[in-house]
N, C-alpha and C positions, 0 to 999 in steps of 0.2 A: 651663484644664482641668488637673486633677491628673494624676499619673503613671498611675494605673489607667485613667482615661478615655482618655488619649492612647494607651495600649496597645490598648484596645478599638477606638478609631477607626482605629488603624494596621491592625489585623486586618481591619476592614471595608474599608479602602482596598485592602489586598492582595487581598482576595477580589473586589471589584467592579471595580477599575481595573487589576488585573494578571492574576489567574488567570482571571477571567471577562470580560476586557476586550472591549469592542466596537470595531470599526474606527473610525478617526478620520474617515473619509469613505466615501462609497459606492464610491469607486474602490479602497479598500483591502480586504484580506482578513486576518482574524485566525484563527489555527488553533492547536490544541494538537498539538504534534509530540513525542511521547514525554514527556519531563520538562520541556518548554519550551513557553511560549506566545509566539508571534511574530506580527508584522504584516509583510505583504508588500504593497508598493504600486508600481504602474508609474510610469515617468517620474520627476518630481522629488519624489514623495511620500516620507513617512518609512518607512524599513525598520528593523526592529530586534526585539530580544528584550525582552519586557515582564516576564516572570516565568520562574523556573526552580526546580526542585526537585532539586538535585544533591547529591552527596557526593564524597568524595575518590576513590572508585572509578569514578564516572561522568562527572565534570566534563570531563575532557580530550576524551573521545570525543564528548560533546555539543557542546562548543565547535567541534570539527572538523566535526561534522555541520551546524551552523548556517553556518559559513563556506562549506561546500560548497553549501548550499541557496541562499544569496544570491548567491554567485559564479556558480552555475549559471544563475541568472536574469539575469545581466548587471548586477547592482547595482554601482555604482561605490563604494558604501560602505554600511555599516549599523551600527547602534548597539546595544550590549548595555547596557541600563539597569540598573546594579548598585546595590542598596540595601545600607546598612550591616549589616542583619540577615540578608542572604542568606547561604546556605551553598553550599559550604564556606567557611571563613573566609578562605582564600587564593585565592578565585575571581578577584579582581582580578589577582593575580600570574600566575595561569594564563592569563588573557586576554592579559596583556602578552606572555607567552611565545609565544602563538599569533599575535602580530603586531598586537594591538589597542593603541591609544594613548588614554590618559585625557584627557578634557577637564576643565576646572575643576569641582571638586565644588560641588554645590548643596544647599541645605538644604530638606528637604521640610517645609512648614508647612501647618497647617490651622487654620481659624477657623470659628466658628459664624456661619452666614449672618445669622440674625436680629439678632445683636449688631452685626455689621459694617454691616448695612443701616440701623441706627439711629444711626450716627455723625453728630454734628452738623457736617456739612461743607458749606460753601458755595463756589461757584466764586470764585477770586480775581478781582479787578477786571479787566475787559476780556476774561475768558475765557468762552467758551460751549462747550457740548458738541454735537458732531455725530454722531449714530448712523450707522454704516456700513451701507448697504443695497444698494450697487451697486459696479461696477468703479471708478468715480471715487473713491468713498470708500476702497476698498482701496488705490488708488494713493496717497492721502493718508497712510494708515497706513505704507506702504512708504517714503514720503518721510521720515516722522518716524524710522522705524527706521534708515534710512541715515544720518541726521544724528546720532541718539542713540548708535548702536552701531557705525557705520562699516562695516556689512556689507550685502550684497545677498542677500536670501533668496528666490529664486524659488519654492522649495518652499512657503514660508509663503503667498506670494501666491496660488499655485495652490490650496492648501488652502482659503483664505478664499473664493476665487471658487467653488470646488466646493460648499462648505457653503452659501453664499448662494443658489446655484442649486438644489441638490438637497435640502438640509435646513436651511432658514433658521431654523427653530426651535431649532437646536442651536448657534448662534453669536450672540454679542452683542459687536460691536466698536464702538469709540467713538474719536473724535478730539477733542482739546481745541484749539480755534481761538482765536487772538488776531487778531480781525478776519478777514482772508482767509488768514492764515498758520497752518498746522498746527504745533503746538508740542509735543504729547504725544499718545500713542495707546496703546491696549491692546485686548485681546480676551478673551472668555470662551467656553469650549467646554463644552457641556452634552450629554452622551450620554444617550439615552433610558433612563429608569428608574434612573439612577445617583444616588447620594447625594452625589456630589462634583461641583462645577463647577470647572473648571480655569481659573485666571487666568494668561494668557500675554502675553508681549511688551510689558509695561508699560515704556515708554521716554519720556523727556523730553529735548528739546534742551538742551545744556549751559547756555545763557544763561537758560533758564527754570526751572532747578532751584531747589529751596529755597523755593518759593512755595505748596506744598500741592497742586499739580496731581496728583501721583502718588496722594496720599491721596484726592483727589476721584474719580479713576478707579476706585480700589478700592471706595469707597462706592457709586458709581454702579452698578457691576457687581453688588455685593452686593444692591442693591435689585431688580435684574432677577432674580437668582437667588431672592430671597425671594418674589417674585411667582409664581415657578414651583414653589415648595414644595421647593426643594433645600436640605437642612439644612447642608451644609458647603461651604466654599471651600478650594481647595487650590492651593498655589504651589510650584514648584521655584525657590527664591529664590537670587539671587546674593548675594555679600557686601555689595553696595551696598544692595540692597532688603531684606535680612533684618532689620536693626534697625528700619527703618520699619514693617515688617509686624508685628514683635513688639510694638512700641509700640501698634499698633492692636488687638492682642489675639490674634494668631495664636500657636499653640503649635507646638513642634518635634516632628515624628514621626520624624525621622532625617536621614541624609545620603545623597544619591544621586550617583553618578559616572557620566557617560556614557562608556563605553569604545567607541571607534570603530575599526572595521576598514575599511581602504581598499584597494581592488583594486590590485594591482601595475600599474605602467605597462606598457601593451602587452599 
């Protein structure tokens, strides 16, 4: 995509996935609160700010209002998802002053689904793909994530189970198996009526990297999205995955930083 097309796609992304965002599950609620769009979810679900329309005169008060909102509902933490083109330009420093901590920056990438679905990718020898349709499959995904990322994400497990039960048409998760051993896994989320399918959680066990499995899982999910008529795939890419995705044809829409507020102990 050339520069002008990327700007048009970014504007579409901001509108559909941020300003007019849909909840990521039936358990969540998205609401417009003044100049902010936020999601509130009970339990282990994702809580955070998806979009804001702020300036130097309104930012600090709005940040304080969102802290009060989530703290008042007993949230242990919430995320302010800040994009490089958000305003005011010093919003990140204002979040820091309010007690937020930045996590590693991610690159917002987007690719055309039809092009990615046509990638000439075949499974490496000995690898088969297992679609995730039940709790046993979700547990395989979480087993891979623990080995690939060294983290336990109960919120992701609950989200996947909720989507499979309540809205199975909105999720496509897959595990790459070497015999009976799960070695890589990823999921795709597709909110109704949206032009963007989100690729999430792509991870491969260290000893299985460099064999084309990650690329295989991207192409597999692109084919699913193409069958649904979704024109774009979107990824919040780490520094490890960004070069792979750019080689596959993804373009850069910008950089996003998750700023996280954590409730004080006690």
